C-alpha positions in Angstrom: 0.0 -0.4 -0.1 1.2 3.5 -0.7 3.0 4.7 2.3 1.5 8.2 2.1 -2.0 6.7 2.7 -0.5 4.9 5.5 0.5 8.3 7.2 -3.0 10.1 6.2 -4.2 9.6 9.7 -1.6 10.9 11.5 -1.5 14.3 9.1 -5.2 14.6 9.8 -4.7 14.3 13.4 -1.9 16.7 13.5 -4.1 19.0 11.0 -7.3 18.7 13.4 -5.1 19.5 16.4 -3.8 22.8 14.7 -6.8 24.0 13.8 -8.7 23.1 17.2 -5.9 25.3 18.9 -6.0 28.1 16.4 -9.8 27.8 16.4 -10.1 28.3 20.0 -8.3 31.2 20.7 -9.9 32.9 17.5 -13.3 31.9 19.0 -12.2 33.4 22.6 -10.9 36.3 21.3 -14.3 37.4 19.4 -16.0 36.3 22.8 -13.8 38.8 25.0 -13.5 41.5 22.6 -15.8 41.6 19.8 -19.4 43.0 20.3 -20.8 41.0 17.5 -20.2 38.0 19.5 -23.4 38.4 21.2 -25.2 38.1 17.9 -23.3 34.8 17.1 -24.5 33.0 20.4 -27.7 33.7 19.6 -30.2 32.2 17.2 -31.3 35.7 15.7 -31.5 37.4 12.3 -28.5 39.6 12.7 -29.3 43.0 10.9 -27.1 46.2 10.5 -28.9 48.5 12.6 -29.6 45.9 15.6 -26.0 45.5 15.6 -25.1 49.3 15.3 -27.2 50.2 18.2 -26.4 47.6 20.5 -22.6 48.4 20.4 -23.4 52.2 21.3 -25.5 50.7 24.0 -22.3 48.7 25.5 -20.5 51.8 25.8 -23.5 53.1 28.3 -23.1 50.0 30.0 -19.3 50.4 30.9 -19.9 53.8 32.1 -20.5 55.2 35.4 -23.9 56.2 34.7 -25.0 53.0 33.1 -27.4 52.4 30.2 -30.3 54.8 30.5 -31.7 54.5 26.9 -34.7 54.6 25.1 -35.3 52.2 22.0 -38.1 53.1 19.8 -38.1 51.6 16.5 -41.2 51.5 14.5 -43.3 48.2 15.0 -41.7 45.1 14.1 -38.2 46.3 13.6 -36.9 43.9 16.5 -37.0 46.2 19.6 -37.5 42.8 21.7 -33.9 41.4 19.5 -31.9 44.5 20.8 -33.2 44.0 24.0 -32.1 40.7 24.2 -28.8 41.4 23.0 -28.3 43.7 26.4 -29.9 40.9 28.5 -27.4 38.4 27.3 -24.3 41.0 27.4 -25.1 41.7 31.1 -25.4 37.8 32.0 -22.0 37.2 29.7 -20.7 40.0 32.2 -21.8 39.0 35.3 -22.8 35.2 36.5 -26.2 35.4 37.9 -26.9 38.8 37.0 -30.6 40.0 38.6 -32.3 41.3 35.4 -36.4 42.0 35.1 -38.2 42.7 32.3 -41.6 44.6 32.7 -44.1 43.8 29.8 -48.0 43.7 29.1 -49.9 40.8 30.5 -50.2 39.6 26.8 -46.6 40.4 26.1 -45.0 38.2 28.8 -45.4 34.9 27.0 -44.0 36.3 24.3 -41.0 37.7 26.1 -40.4 34.5 27.8 -40.9 32.4 24.4 -38.1 35.1 22.4 -35.6 35.1 25.1 -35.6 31.2 25.4 -35.4 30.4 21.6 -33.6 33.2 20.3 -30.9 33.6 23.3 -31.4 30.5 25.5 -32.1 32.6 28.5 -34.4 31.1 30.8 -33.6 32.5 34.4 -34.6 36.7 33.9 -37.6 37.2 35.6 -40.3 38.4 33.1 -43.5 40.1 34.7 -46.6 42.1 33.7 -47.0 45.4 34.1 -50.7 45.7 35.5 -49.8 42.7 37.9 -46.5 44.4 39.2 -48.3 47.8 39.9 -50.9 46.0 42.2 -48.0 44.8 44.1 -45.7 48.1 44.6 -46.1 48.3 48.2 -45.0 44.6 49.0 -41.9 45.4 46.3 -41.0 48.4 48.3 -40.6 46.2 51.3 -39.2 43.3 49.6 -37.5 44.3 46.1 -34.2 44.0 45.5 -31.6 46.1 43.2 -31.7 45.2 39.4 -28.3 44.9 36.8 -31.0 45.4 34.7 -34.8 46.4 33.9 -36.4 46.3 30.8 -39.6 48.0 30.1 -41.9 47.3 27.3 -44.4 49.3 26.2 -43.3 52.5 28.1 -46.2 54.9 26.5 -48.4 53.2 28.7 -47.0 54.8 31.7 -48.4 58.4 31.9 -47.5 60.5 35.1 -49.9 60.1 37.4 -51.2 56.8 36.8 -50.1 53.5 38.5 -47.8 52.2 35.8 -45.9 55.6 36.3 -45.3 55.5 39.6 -44.5 51.4 39.6 -41.4 52.1 36.7 -40.1 55.3 38.6 -39.6 53.3 41.9 -38.0 49.7 39.8 -35.9 52.7 38.2 -34.4 54.1 41.1 -33.2 50.5 42.0 -31.8 49.4 38.8 -28.1 50.0 37.3 -29.2 49.9 33.7 -32.6 50.6 32.1 -33.8 50.5 29.0 -37.5 51.6 27.7 -39.0 50.2 24.5 -42.1 51.5 22.9 -42.8 52.6 19.2 -45.1 55.2 20.1 -43.0 57.3 23.0 -44.7 60.6 22.0 -48.4 61.0 22.5 -48.7 64.5 21.2 -48.5 65.5 25.2 -45.4 67.3 25.6 -45.4 67.2 29.5 -46.1 62.9 29.2 -43.2 62.7 26.7 -40.8 64.8 29.2 -42.6 62.5 32.2 -41.5 59.7 30.4 -37.8 60.6 29.4 -37.8 61.3 33.3 -38.5 57.7 34.1 -35.5 56.9 31.8 -33.0 59.8 33.4 -34.3 61.7 36.2 -32.0 64.6 35.2 -34.0 65.2 31.7 -35.8 68.1 31.5 -37.2 70.9 29.4 -33.4 72.7 28.6 -31.9 69.2 27.9 -34.0 66.6 26.7 -33.1 67.4 22.8 -29.6 66.4 24.3 -30.7 63.6 25.9 -32.7 62.3 22.7 -29.5 62.8 20.4 -27.4 60.4 22.7 -29.5 58.1 23.9 -32.5 57.7 21.9 -32.6 54.6 18.8 -34.8 55.8 16.2 -35.5 53.2 13.4 -38.0 54.1 10.7 -39.3 51.2 8.4 -39.5 53.2 5.2 -35.3 53.9 6.0 -33.9 50.5 7.7 -31.7 48.3 5.1 -30.2 45.0 5.0 -26.6 43.6 4.8 -26.5 44.9 0.5 -28.1 48.1 1.4 -31.5 46.6 0.4 -34.7 47.9 2.1 -36.2 45.7 4.7 -39.8 46.7 3.9 -40.0 46.1 0.2 -43.6 46.0 0.0 -46.5 48.6 0.9 -49.5 48.4 2.9 -52.7 48.6 0.4 -55.7 50.1 2.7 -59.1 49.3 1.1 -62.4 50.7 2.6 -65.3 48.0 2.3 -68.8 49.4 1.6 -71.6 46.9 2.1 -75.0 46.7 0.4 -77.4 46.0 3.1 -81.1 44.2 2.8 -84.1 46.4 3.7 -84.7 44.4 6.6 -81.3 45.4 8.0 -81.4 48.9 7.2 -84.8 49.0 9.3 -82.8 47.7 12.0 -79.6 50.1 11.7 -82.1 53.2 11.3 -83.7 51.8 14.6 -80.7 51.7 16.3 -79.7 54.9 15.3 -82.9 56.4 16.5 -82.0 55.1 19.7 -78.6 56.5 19.9 -79.5 59.7 19.1 -82.3 59.6 21.8 -79.8 58.8 24.3 -77.5 61.6 23.2 -80.2 63.8 23.3 -80.7 62.8 26.9 -77.1 63.1 27.8 -76.9 66.6 26.2 -79.9 68.0 27.9 -79.3 66.6 31.3 -75.8 67.0 31.3 -75.6 63.3 32.5 -72.6 61.4 31.1 -74.4 58.0 31.9 -76.9 58.3 28.8 -73.8 58.9 26.7 -72.2 56.0 27.7 -75.3 53.9 26.8 -75.3 55.6 23.1 -71.6 55.0 22.9 -71.6 51.2 23.8 -74.9 50.2 21.9 -74.0 52.1 19.0 -70.6 50.6 18.3 -72.4 47.1 19.3 -74.7 47.4 17.0 -73.2 48.6 14.1 -70.5 45.6 14.8 -73.3 43.1 14.0 -76.9 42.5 14.3 -76.1 39.2 16.2 -73.9 41.5 18.8 -76.4 44.0 18.7 -79.4 41.6 19.9 -77.2 40.3 22.7 -76.6 43.9 24.1 -79.9 45.0 23.8 -81.4 42.2 25.5 -79.0 42.5 28.2 -80.1 46.0 28.4 -83.7 45.0 28.7 -83.0 42.8 31.7 -81.3 45.6 33.5 -84.8 47.6 33.3 -87.2 44.9 34.0 -85.4 44.1 37.1 -85.0 47.9 38.0 -81.8 47.1 39.1 -80.4 50.1 41.6 -77.8 51.9 40.1 -74.4 50.6 41.7 -71.9 51.5 39.3 -69.9 54.5 39.7 -70.5 56.3 36.5 -66.9 58.6 37.0 -65.0 55.2 37.2 -66.6 53.8 33.8 -65.9 57.0 32.3 -62.2 56.8 33.0 -62.2 52.7 32.0 -63.2 53.9 28.8 -60.7 56.7 28.4 -58.3 54.3 29.7 -59.4 51.6 26.9 -59.3 54.5 24.4 -56.0 55.7 24.9 -54.2 52.5 24.7 -53.9 52.1 28.4 -56.0 49.0 29.6 -56.0 45.7 28.8 -59.6 45.4 29.6 -61.7 44.1 26.7 -64.4 46.7 25.4 -67.2 44.1 26.1 -66.0 44.0 29.6 -66.6 47.7 30.3 -69.8 47.7 27.9 -71.2 44.8 30.5 -70.9 47.7 33.6 -72.6 50.4 31.7 -75.3 48.7 30.1 -76.1 47.7 33.7 -76.4 51.4 34.8 -80.1 51.8 35.9 -82.6 53.0 33.7 -84.9 56.4 34.3 -87.0 56.4 31.1 -90.2 54.1 31.5 -90.2 53.8 27.7 -86.7 52.6 26.7 -87.7 49.3 27.1 -90.4 49.5 24.1 -87.9 51.0 22.1 -85.6 48.3 22.8 -88.1 45.4 22.2 -89.2 46.7 18.7 -85.3 47.2 17.8 -84.8 43.5 19.0 -87.7 42.3 17.1 -86.2 44.2 13.6 -83.0 42.3 14.6 -84.5 38.7 14.5 -86.5 39.6 11.2 -83.0 39.9 9.5 -82.3 36.9 7.7 -79.2 37.4 5.8 -76.2 38.7 7.6 -74.7 40.8 4.5 -71.9 42.1 6.4 -70.8 38.7 6.9 -71.2 37.5 3.6 -69.0 40.5 2.0 -66.5 39.4 4.7 -66.8 35.6 3.5 -66.2 37.0 -0.2 -63.0 38.7 0.9 -61.5 35.9 2.6 -62.2 33.3 0.3 -60.5 35.5 -2.5 -57.5 36.1 0.0 -57.0 32.8 0.6 -57.3 31.4 -2.8 -54.1 33.5 -3.1 -52.5 31.7 -0.4 -52.7 34.4 1.7 -53.1 34.1 5.7 -56.3 36.9 7.0 -56.6 38.3 10.6 -60.2 39.7 11.1 -60.4 42.0 14.2 -63.2 43.0 16.1 -63.7 44.8 19.4 -66.7 42.9 20.4 -66.7 39.2 21.5 -70.0 38.4 20.5 -69.0 39.1 16.6 -66.4 37.7 17.1 -67.6 34.3 18.2 -70.6 34.7 15.5 -68.0 35.2 12.8 -66.1 31.9 14.1 -69.1 29.9 13.9 -69.7 31.4 10.1 -66.7 30.7 8.9 -65.0 26.9 8.3 -61.8 26.0 9.6 -60.9 29.8 11.5 -59.3 30.3 14.5 -60.5 32.5 17.6 -58.6 34.4 20.2 -60.6 36.8 22.8 -60.3 38.2 26.2 -63.1 35.9 27.4 -60.8 32.6 26.9 -58.4 31.2 28.8 -54.8 32.3 27.9 -53.4 28.8 27.1 -56.3 28.2 24.6 -56.1 31.6 23.0 -52.2 30.9 22.4 -52.8 27.1 21.6 -55.6 28.6 18.4 -52.9 31.7 17.4 -49.9 29.0 17.3 -52.7 26.6 15.0 -53.3 29.7 12.7 -49.8 30.6 12.3 -48.6 27.0 11.9 -51.3 25.8 9.6 -54.4 28.0 9.7 -55.5 30.5 6.9 -58.3 32.7 9.0 -57.6 34.4 12.7 -60.4 36.1 14.3 -59.9 38.1 17.1 -60.5 41.1 19.5 -58.0 43.7 20.6 -56.1 41.1 22.4 -54.4 39.7 19.3 -53.6 43.7 18.6 -50.3 44.3 20.5 -47.0 42.5 21.3 -47.6 39.6 18.9 -45.6 38.4 15.6 -48.0 37.9 13.3 -46.2 38.4 10.2 -47.0 35.4 8.5 -50.3 36.9 7.7 -50.2 39.6 5.3 -54.1 40.6 5.1 -56.0 42.4 8.0 -59.5 43.2 7.9 -61.1 45.8 10.3 -64.8 44.4 10.7 -65.3 47.6 12.5 -63.1 50.8 11.4 -61.6 51.7 14.8 -62.2 55.2 16.4 -58.8 55.9 16.7 -56.3 55.7 14.0 -53.8 54.4 16.5 -55.5 51.2 17.2 -55.9 51.0 13.3 -51.8 50.9 13.1 -51.4 48.7 15.8 -53.3 46.0 13.9 -51.6 46.8 10.9 -48.2 46.4 12.9 -48.9 42.8 14.0 -48.4 41.8 10.0 -46.4 44.5 8.8 -43.1 43.0 10.3 -39.7 41.9 9.3 -38.9 39.7 7.6 -41.9 40.6 5.3 -42.7 38.4 2.2 -45.6 39.9 0.9 -47.6 43.1 0.6 -49.9 43.9 3.2 -53.8 44.4 2.3 -55.8 46.0 4.5 -59.7 45.6 4.5 -61.9 48.0 6.7 -65.6 48.1 6.7 -67.6 51.3 7.1 -69.9 52.0 9.7 -73.4 50.7 9.1 -74.6 53.7 11.2 -74.8 57.0 9.1 -73.5 59.3 11.4 -70.8 57.3 12.8 -69.6 56.6 9.1 -69.4 60.3 8.2 -67.1 61.3 11.3 -64.7 58.4 10.9 -64.5 59.3 6.8 -63.6 62.9 7.9 -61.1 61.5 10.2 -59.6 59.0 7.9 -59.5 61.1 4.9 -57.2 63.5 6.9 -54.5 61.0 8.3 -54.9 58.5 4.7 -51.1 59.6 4.0 -49.7 59.1 7.3 -51.3 55.3 7.2 -49.8 55.0 3.5 -46.5 55.6 4.9 -47.6 53.4 8.4 -45.8 56.6 10.0 -46.6 55.3 13.3 -45.0 58.2 15.5 -46.9 60.5 13.7 -50.2 58.6 13.8 -49.8 58.1 17.5 -49.6 61.7 18.0 -53.2 62.2 15.8 -54.5 59.7 17.8 -53.8 61.0 21.2 -54.7 65.1 20.3 -57.8 63.4 18.7 -57.9 60.3 20.7 -61.2 58.0 21.1 -62.8 59.9 23.5 -62.6 63.1 21.4 -64.3 60.9 18.3 -67.1 60.0 20.8 -67.7 63.4 22.0 -67.8 64.6 18.7 -70.1 61.6 17.5 -72.3 62.4 20.4 -72.5 66.4 18.7 -73.3 65.0 15.4 -76.4 63.2 16.2 -77.6 66.4 18.5 -76.3 69.2 15.7 -75.5 67.8 12.7 -72.8 68.6 10.2 -71.4 71.4 12.1 -69.9 68.5 14.3 -67.6 67.3 11.4 -66.6 70.5 10.6 -65.1 70.8 14.1 -63.3 67.7 13.6 -61.6 68.9 10.4 -60.2 71.9 12.3 -58.7 69.7 15.0 -57.3 67.0 12.8 -55.5 69.9 10.9 -54.4 71.6 13.7 -52.9 68.3 14.9 -51.3 67.3 11.4 -49.3 71.0 12.2 -48.2 69.8 15.2 -47.1 66.3 13.8 -44.4 67.9 11.7 -42.7 69.7 14.6 -42.6 66.6 16.8 -41.3 64.1 14.2 -38.1 65.9 14.5 -37.8 65.4 18.2 -39.0 62.1 17.9 -36.3 61.3 15.4 -33.5 62.5 17.1 -30.9 59.9 17.3 -27.5 58.9 17.0 -27.7 56.2 14.8 -25.8 55.6 11.8 -22.8 57.2 14.1 -21.5 54.1 15.4 -17.5 53.1 14.7 -18.9 49.6 13.9 -19.2 48.7 10.0 -22.1 46.7 11.0 -23.0 45.7 7.3 -18.8 44.4 6.9 -18.9 42.4 9.8 -22.1 40.4 9.2 -21.7 40.4 5.3 -18.3 38.5 6.0 -19.1 35.5 7.9 -15.7 34.4 8.3 -15.8 37.8 11.0 -18.3 36.4 13.0 -17.9 33.2 15.2 -21.6 31.6 14.9 -23.2 28.5 15.9 -22.3 26.5 12.9 -18.5 27.6 13.8 -19.1 26.1 17.3 -20.1 22.8 15.3 -17.0 23.1 13.1 -14.8 23.8 16.1 -16.1 20.8 18.1 -16.0 18.6 15.0 -12.2 19.1 15.0 -12.1 18.6 19.1 -13.4 14.9 17.8 -11.1 14.3 14.7 -8.1 15.4 17.3 -9.3 12.6 19.7 -10.2 15.0 22.6 -14.2 14.4 22.7 -16.7 12.3 20.9 -20.2 12.4 19.4 -22.0 14.2 16.2 -22.3 18.1 16.4 -23.9 18.5 13.5 -26.6 15.9 14.1 -30.0 17.6 15.3 -30.1 18.0 18.0 -26.4 18.0 18.3 -24.3 15.5 20.4 -20.7 15.9 21.7 -19.1 14.9 25.1 -15.8 15.8 26.4 -14.5 14.9 29.8 -17.8 14.1 31.2 -19.1 17.1 30.1 -22.4 16.8 27.7 -23.0 19.8 25.1 -26.6 21.3 25.8 -26.5 24.2 23.4 -24.1 25.5 20.9 -23.4 28.5 22.7 -19.8 30.1 23.6 -21.2 29.8 27.2 -21.9 26.1 27.2 -20.2 24.3 30.1 -19.2 21.8 27.1 -18.2 24.3 24.5 -15.9 26.1 27.1 -14.4 22.8 28.3 -13.6 22.0 24.5 -12.0 25.7 24.5 -10.0 25.2 27.3 -8.5 21.6 26.4 -8.0 23.0 22.7 -6.3 26.2 23.9 -3.6 24.0 25.9 -2.6 22.1 22.9 1.1 22.7 22.0 1.7 24.3 18.5 1.0 21.9 15.6 2.3 22.4 11.6 -0.1 22.3 8.6 0.3 22.3 5.1 -2.5 24.6 3.2 -3.2 25.0 -0.3 -2.3 28.6 -1.5 -1.9 30.6 -4.4 1.7 30.9 -3.4 4.6 29.0 -2.0 5.8 30.5 1.4 5.6 29.9 5.4 3.6 31.8 8.1 3.2 32.1 12.0 -0.1 32.0 13.2 -0.3 33.5 16.4 -2.3 36.5 18.8 -1.8 40.3 18.2 -2.7 42.2 21.6 -4.0 45.9 21.2 -3.2 48.0 24.0 -4.4 51.5 25.1 -2.7 54.3 26.8 -3.7 53.1 30.1 -2.3 49.2 29.7 -5.7 47.6 29.1 -6.0 45.3 26.3 -9.2 46.5 24.0 -8.9 43.9 21.6 -7.2 40.8 20.4 -6.7 39.2 17.0 -5.2 36.2 15.5 -3.1 36.5 13.0 -1.2 34.7 10.4 2.1 36.5 9.7 4.8 35.5 6.6 7.6 37.2 5.6 5.8 39.4 3.1 2.4 40.4 4.7 0.6 39.6 8.0 -3.2 38.8 7.1 -6.5 37.7 9.3 -6.7 34.0 10.4 -10.1 34.0 9.2 -8.4 33.7 5.9 -6.5 31.1 6.8 -9.5 29.0 8.1 -10.9 28.4 4.7 -7.7 27.3 3.2 -7.7 23.7 2.1 -5.1 21.2 4.1 -2.9 18.8 2.1 -1.3 15.9 2.8 1.9 16.0 3.1 5.2 17.1 5.2 5.8 20.4 6.3 9.4 19.9 6.0 11.5 22.8 8.2 9.5 25.9 8.6 11.6 28.9 10.2 8.7 31.6 10.8 9.3 34.2 13.4 6.8 37.0 14.6 7.5 40.2 12.5 8.6 43.1 14.6 6.8 45.9 12.4 3.5 44.5 13.6 2.7 48.1 14.4 3.0 49.2 10.6 2.0 46.1 9.2 -1.6 46.6 11.0 -1.9 49.9 10.7 -5.4 50.2 9.5 -6.5 47.8 12.5 -4.7 50.3 14.7 -6.2 53.2 13.3 -10.0 51.6 13.5 -9.2 50.6 16.9 -7.7 54.1 17.9 -10.6 55.8 16.6 -13.3 53.2 18.2 -11.2 53.7 21.7 -11.2 57.5 21.4 -14.8 57.8 20.7 -15.9 55.3 23.7 -13.7 57.3 26.1 -15.1 60.7 25.5 -18.7 59.4 25.2 -18.0 57.8 28.7 -16.3 60.6 30.1 -19.4 63.1 28.9 -21.8 60.8 30.3 -19.6 61.2 33.9 -19.8 64.8 33.2 -23.6 64.5 32.8 -23.8 62.3 35.9 -22.1 65.6 38.0 -25.6 67.0 37.5 -27.6 64.2 39.1 -25.4 63.7 42.1 -27.2 64.7 45.5 -26.5 64.3 49.0 -27.0 66.3 52.4 -23.6 65.2 53.2 -21.1 68.1 51.5 -17.9 65.8 52.5 -19.5 62.8 50.3 -20.8 65.5 47.9 -17.1 66.9 47.7 -15.4 63.0 47.2 -17.7 61.7 44.7 -17.4 65.1 42.6 -13.8 64.8 42.7 -13.6 60.9 41.9 -16.0 61.6 38.6 -13.6 64.6 37.7 -10.7 62.0 38.2 -12.1 59.4 36.2 -13.2 62.2 33.5 -9.5 63.3 33.1 -8.1 59.9 32.9 -10.8 58.9 30.0 -9.8 62.2 27.9 -6.0 60.9 28.4 -7.0 57.2 27.0 -8.9 59.2 24.0 -5.8 60.7 23.0 -3.3 58.2 23.8 -4.0 56.1 20.6 -3.7 52.1 20.5 -0.3 50.5 20.4 0.5 46.5 19.0 2.0 43.9 21.1 2.8 40.1 20.1 0.5 37.5 22.2 0.9 33.6 21.8 2.3 31.6 19.3 -0.6 29.1 18.0 0.8 27.3 15.4 2.9 27.3 11.9 2.0 27.3 8.4 3.6 26.0 5.2 1.9 27.2 2.1 1.9 25.6 -1.3 0.5 25.6 -4.7 -1.3 23.2 -6.5 1.7 22.6 -8.7 4.3 22.2 -5.6 1.7 19.9 -4.1 0.7 17.6 -7.1 4.9 17.5 -7.6 5.9 16.5 -4.2 2.9 14.0 -3.9 4.1 12.5 -7.1 0.8 13.2 -9.2 2.1 12.3 -12.9 -1.5 13.7 -14.1 -0.7 17.4 -13.0 -0.3 19.8 -15.7 -0.4 23.6 -16.2 -2.4 22.8 -19.3 -4.8 20.7 -17.5 -5.3 23.5 -14.8 -5.7 25.9 -17.7 -8.7 23.3 -19.0 -10.0 22.7 -15.7 -10.6 26.5 -15.1 -12.6 26.8 -18.7 -14.7 24.1 -17.7 -15.3 25.5 -14.3 -16.3 29.1 -16.0 -18.7 27.8 -18.3 -20.3 25.6 -15.7 -20.9 28.7 -13.4 -22.3 31.0 -16.5 -24.7 27.6 -17.1 -25.9 27.4 -13.8 -26.3 31.0 -13.6 -28.5 31.4 -16.5 -30.6 28.7 -15.6 -31.7 30.0 -12.1 -32.1 33.3 -13.5 -34.6 31.8 -16.0 -36.5 30.3 -13.3 -36.8 34.1 -11.8 -33.8 33.5 -9.2 -31.8 36.5 -8.0 -28.3 35.4 -8.4 -25.1 36.5 -6.3 -21.8 35.0 -7.2 -20.1 34.7 -3.9 -17.2 32.0 -5.1 -14.3 34.3 -4.5 -15.3 34.5 -0.8 -14.5 31.0 -0.4 -17.6 30.5 2.0 -18.2 26.6 0.7 -20.3 27.4 -1.9 -20.5 29.5 -5.2 -23.8 30.9 -5.4 -26.3 32.2 -3.7 -29.7 32.0 -5.2 -33.1 34.0 -3.9 -36.6 33.6 -4.7 -39.2 34.9 -2.2 -38.5 33.3 0.7 -36.6 30.7 -0.5 -32.7 30.7 -0.5 -30.3 28.2 -1.9 -26.3 27.9 -1.6 -25.1 26.3 -4.8 -21.6 24.7 -5.3 -21.0 24.4 -8.8 -18.7 21.9 -10.5 -18.0 21.5 -14.2 -16.6 18.1 -15.3 -15.9 16.7 -18.9 -16.4 13.2 -18.0 -16.1 10.6 -14.8 -18.7 9.5 -12.3 -17.1 11.6 -9.4 -16.7 15.4 -8.7 -14.5 16.4 -6.0 -15.2 18.6 -3.2 -12.6 20.6 -0.9 -12.7 20.7 2.9 -14.8 23.6 3.1 -17.1 22.9 0.6 -18.0 19.3 2.3 -18.4 21.3 5.9 -20.9 23.9 4.1 -23.0 20.8 2.9 -23.0 19.8 6.5 -23.8 23.2 8.2 -26.1 24.1 5.5 -27.7 21.0 4.6 -31.2 22.3 4.2 -30.3 25.1 2.1 -27.1 23.4 -0.2 -27.1 21.8 -3.2 -24.6 20.7 -5.3 -25.0 21.4 -9.3 -22.8 19.1 -11.4 -22.6 20.5 -15.2 -21.4 17.8 -17.4 -19.5 18.8 -20.7 -20.4 22.7 -20.1 -18.3 23.8 -22.9 -20.3 21.6 -25.6 -23.4 19.9 -24.7 -24.0 20.8 -21.0 -26.3 18.5 -18.8 -27.1 19.5 -15.2 -27.3 17.1 -12.1 -28.4 18.2 -9.1 -27.3 16.6 -5.8 -28.7 17.1 -2.3 -26.7 16.3 1.0 -25.6 14.3 2.8 -23.2 12.6 0.2 -21.9 9.2 -0.4 -18.3 9.7 -0.3 -16.2 7.5 -2.8 -12.9 8.2 -1.5 -10.4 10.6 0.1 -7.7 12.5 -2.0 -4.4 13.3 -1.2 -4.8 17.3 -1.4 -7.9 16.4 1.6 -10.7 16.5 -0.6 -13.8 14.3 -1.1 -14.7 12.5 -4.2 -18.5 12.6 -4.3 -20.6 10.1 -6.6 -22.8 11.4 -9.2 
């Protein structure tokens, strides 16, 4: 047998140990010094703007004042992802960190699920804002300090309410504080300043703009881009109004309801008794939703009158509950409030006769024209492959529609939470239609759907935007279609037409911040007042609405500039470059590859490429593909302690190199970054380049490679980059420290003086660091490399088949095969990106809609096998669900395409370590 084949296993063992040691140091350096690492250890879609904002927050976390930030992304841009990165970072920095997330009741399970599935985090406290606000007294007695508090939906806290009091107290006991909301400004300036003071108590009228410039992270859907500069929201929102031709019976029912509503509003106007107005509001909205719901509400009202119930309800409390609901500050269903309103005791003895007549008219209605129109729209959309969500404010209507529409799912506040979540998940996984109330209008990711139907047009555009925001989220793959049913009541329909015509442009642009301002200046409470006046006074009420809306739109332009003050885009990290070049990012798949080298080196056993992955080292079992996993940490420790080995790698030149660490040190002596590099006599390049080179099964011979003395000059670009980053970070921290001086308060003048002196000393130190730059020093030697070209390798291995002419011919065949495959993919509607020069393990990325293929192209003139390099074979394992091997036989004359999918049957392994795959 050929002696070189006998030596193969020995060489492979040495190569595996060489790679394992170098990879271990590379991964450890990334974990300790690269802010992108937290992305890699999380199962998320990394986006440039998220990384840029996260990196900026890191400087705040490290500052004396800690993180005090407002994350005000528009809905669906990943506020939870950025917050998860911050949580992960705090946990990486401090074992057992005390962290709490405060969310809406509906958002609690969503937060727990996202943190566990995307970040592997299970031990963070996630609490309901409304539960905690009722436990505030108890918290004050037992509450600990928190290393980090994250508050979702900050706009629910308004100065004066219990949520505000809760968050204010929690903030005072937290070292780092991150607030999230898509709509921080509600058009009421004092509320806005109050919310900013929850984040930093030092904010006031004179400095709030400065605070926003530094600590507000505002991203808009129409402006965010992906890795290649492509818009992340390429599709529009198309809004349609649905008018229904009702039957004569339905028309008579609605006229009677409108007369009843007008009667109650007139009574409220004449007597200044808000009770009548509440009854009219509730009855009109329910009856215009559906005849079924209207009859149910009328019968409840009739039962109250017949029993002569004494007036128990507190009218002012009811008014406040309705206002809270309309302002989005209540987790009650409208139905819950409506029940209490409808139980108000009667005062007009003839009301029961009117109610009986309307109920009779309702029972005469044989055809539900509105529901039939809904079915028509749903049928058309489902036939196009779209998922549909139907929103209604009323449980009776939702239940009626659920009974009417086969195979639909339903989610209402009247259902047990587990059943509601189960129905929503069933819709997302396999359903076509979900019918729900406002419990699905906030804090849920429903972007698998792309059709929203408002069975009643919301009285506030804020609710409209929140509903659409459930589906208009990243990643979106289709345009979003919104259908809104007009009210069956003429007066209500006219008022809402005026409102929505004025704000249609903002809705079309999905301008959430502006819509929020409009919705708060002209709240549902205000709309109710205008509708009441329209019933009593006629058209002049809508004229008042037009004037108010025009005034609110003027305020929008002024306030938008405030909302968009942000430091986004000023970061020193080029996120696009980091994320586009996968070799610069340690991913879960890199950990798989590293553990596989540990296996090949005989240091552990298992299959890190299995699903779920299995691996064991020194009796420690892998639990997750994360650098913080105990098994991965043990593998990194073992590999980093191996002695330096030597490898022979295929390159475009012959030569030698030493693999070593480089430490970058600031003027205070602190190591700010560590890189693993390969230094040859000619150049110093990143180890990430070397990682992708193919190993050759041959002896290295004597290698004379040393760490060059001129590293500072060789790495000037990296030094300049880090010097700039250190300077920016130090100056920013110094500025934060100076700001902290203004918040230092104490009755003890000695303490106050000492505290200020300490801060001033720290500011001076930071400024010195900012001006000191970064120097380079050589670190550990990790291994040695001999580079060989193809001709050298084949010559030394004694392969007589090698020739320059053969290499030229092979290259021609490969180029022809690439050209053929690209044309084939484009003819089928795919967008093709040629990445063969990046040495990723595949040549082409081919995309169409949601589909993405990683294609390795091979051209052959004859034969029954093709050769995969180590990197290509590794890519076929890592990206098995997306990896395609396209073999083009005779691409120069008569091309024939053969498509293979992994796993591949290996025919044999060649001397230059490559895998021959049988086709």
